[in-house]
C-alpha positions in Angstrom: 185.8 51.3 -27.0 185.2 53.7 -24.6 182.7 55.2 -26.4 179.0 54.8 -27.2 177.5 55.5 -30.8 176.3 58.8 -30.2 178.8 59.6 -27.7 181.6 59.8 -25.7 181.8 58.2 -22.1 183.5 59.7 -19.4 183.0 57.4 -17.1 184.3 54.6 -19.4 187.5 56.5 -20.5 187.9 56.6 -16.7 187.1 53.4 -15.8 189.6 52.2 -18.6 192.6 54.4 -16.9 191.6 52.9 -13.2 191.8 49.6 -14.3 194.6 49.4 -17.1 196.5 51.9 -16.3 196.5 52.3 -12.3 195.4 48.8 -11.8 192.6 50.0 -9.3 189.3 48.9 -11.3 186.4 50.4 -9.6 183.5 48.6 -8.2 180.6 47.1 -10.8 177.4 49.7 -10.9 174.7 48.6 -8.7 171.8 47.4 -10.6 169.3 48.9 -12.7 170.8 52.5 -12.6 168.8 55.2 -14.4 169.8 56.5 -17.9 171.3 60.0 -18.1 168.6 62.9 -17.7 168.6 64.8 -21.1 167.1 67.8 -20.3 166.9 70.2 -17.5 163.2 71.1 -15.5 162.8 73.5 -18.3 163.4 72.0 -21.4 166.9 72.7 -22.2 168.9 70.2 -23.2 172.0 69.0 -20.8 175.4 69.0 -22.0 177.2 65.7 -21.1 179.0 67.2 -18.3 175.9 68.8 -16.5 173.8 65.3 -16.7 176.5 63.8 -15.4 176.7 66.3 -12.5 173.1 65.4 -12.3 173.9 61.8 -11.5 176.4 62.3 -9.2 174.2 64.2 -7.0 172.9 60.2 -5.9 175.2 59.3 -3.2 175.4 55.7 -4.2 177.0 56.5 -7.7 178.8 59.8 -6.1 181.4 57.6 -4.3 182.4 55.7 -7.8 181.6 58.9 -10.5 183.8 61.0 -7.8 186.9 58.9 -8.9 185.9 58.0 -12.9 184.7 61.2 -14.1 187.4 63.8 -14.1 189.3 61.5 -15.8 187.2 61.1 -18.4 186.4 64.6 -18.8 190.4 64.9 -19.0 190.3 63.5 -22.3 186.5 64.8 -23.6 188.7 67.3 -26.6 189.0 63.4 -28.4 185.9 62.4 -29.9 184.8 58.9 -30.1 187.3 58.0 -32.6 190.4 60.2 -31.1 189.7 62.8 -33.3 191.0 66.4 -31.6 187.8 69.0 -30.8 187.1 72.1 -29.0 183.2 71.7 -29.0 180.7 69.4 -28.6 176.8 70.2 -30.8 178.3 73.9 -30.2 178.9 74.2 -26.4 182.5 74.3 -25.2 184.0 71.4 -23.6 185.6 71.8 -20.5 188.2 69.2 -20.1 189.0 70.3 -15.9 188.2 68.5 -12.8 189.8 67.4 -9.8 190.9 63.8 -9.6 190.6 61.7 -6.5 194.1 62.6 -5.5 193.2 66.4 -5.0 195.2 67.2 -8.3 193.3 69.7 -10.7 193.9 68.7 -14.3 192.9 70.9 -17.4 192.9 68.1 -20.1 194.7 65.4 -21.7 198.0 67.2 -20.8 197.0 67.9 -17.0 195.9 64.4 -16.9 199.5 62.8 -18.0 201.6 65.3 -15.7 199.1 64.0 -13.1 200.3 60.0 -14.2 203.9 60.5 -14.6 204.5 62.4 -11.5 204.2 58.6 -9.9 205.9 56.7 -12.4 206.1 53.5 -10.5 202.1 52.9 -10.5 201.7 52.8 -13.9 205.3 50.5 -14.5 203.7 48.1 -11.2 200.8 47.6 -12.9 202.2 47.5 -16.8 205.0 44.9 -15.2 201.8 42.6 -14.0 200.4 42.6 -17.2 203.2 42.3 -19.2 204.4 39.1 -16.5 200.6 37.9 -16.9 201.7 37.3 -20.7 204.8 35.8 -20.2 204.0 33.7 -17.5 200.3 32.6 -19.7 198.9 32.8 -16.2 197.6 35.3 -13.7 199.6 37.0 -11.5 199.7 35.5 -7.9 200.4 37.2 -4.2 203.6 35.2 -4.5 204.7 37.3 -7.5 204.6 40.3 -6.3 207.9 40.2 -4.6 208.9 39.8 -8.6 207.0 42.6 -9.6 208.2 44.5 -6.9 211.7 44.1 -7.6 211.2 44.7 -11.6 209.8 48.1 -10.5 212.4 48.5 -8.2 215.0 47.8 -10.8 213.3 49.6 -13.6 213.3 53.2 -11.2 217.3 52.7 -11.7 217.0 52.5 -15.3 214.9 55.7 -15.4 212.1 53.0 -15.9 213.1 52.3 -19.7 211.0 49.3 -21.1 214.1 47.5 -22.0 214.6 47.0 -18.2 211.2 45.9 -17.7 211.1 43.0 -20.1 214.5 42.0 -18.7 213.0 42.2 -15.5 210.6 39.7 -16.4 212.6 37.5 -18.1 215.5 37.5 -15.6 212.9 36.6 -13.0 212.1 33.6 -11.2 208.7 33.3 -11.9 209.7 33.2 -15.4 212.8 31.4 -15.9 211.3 28.6 -13.2 208.1 28.6 -14.7 206.7 24.7 -15.5 209.5 23.7 -13.1 208.8 21.1 -10.3 
């Protein structure tokens, strides 16, 4: 889902993680975004990282790409269907980067370590998504105290999945849905 038919997409991977795991979707791209430049001025084929770096030289593009790209590049060792690889088109893959919070990552393990360093962020987003499913409607501003309470209670249980599920089914939002 986060790759093109002929290559991976660090942008789509980064966007997916920002949206679905961290709950901070980036802005949609501006209209008429030009395609990535495939070759350098001397005719050499550019690597995907080089193409993306060239794209980020445009200040309009750089704002969002500095958020998405490092996350996506941390996962570049996985090809379009999830197989592990160390090279693409004969060139070594560089999965390193600096995230929006200044954290340095070098691949999927570094990205994972950074994401789990603040579990309440992921658990909060997971709770919102699960509560949406449980309620059969989107989470509204008035549901957020319940979400925060579920996350806070889950913290005391080391964020066990079962504590999140129990928090949802015991919440007023779930128990009193449809009540007048």
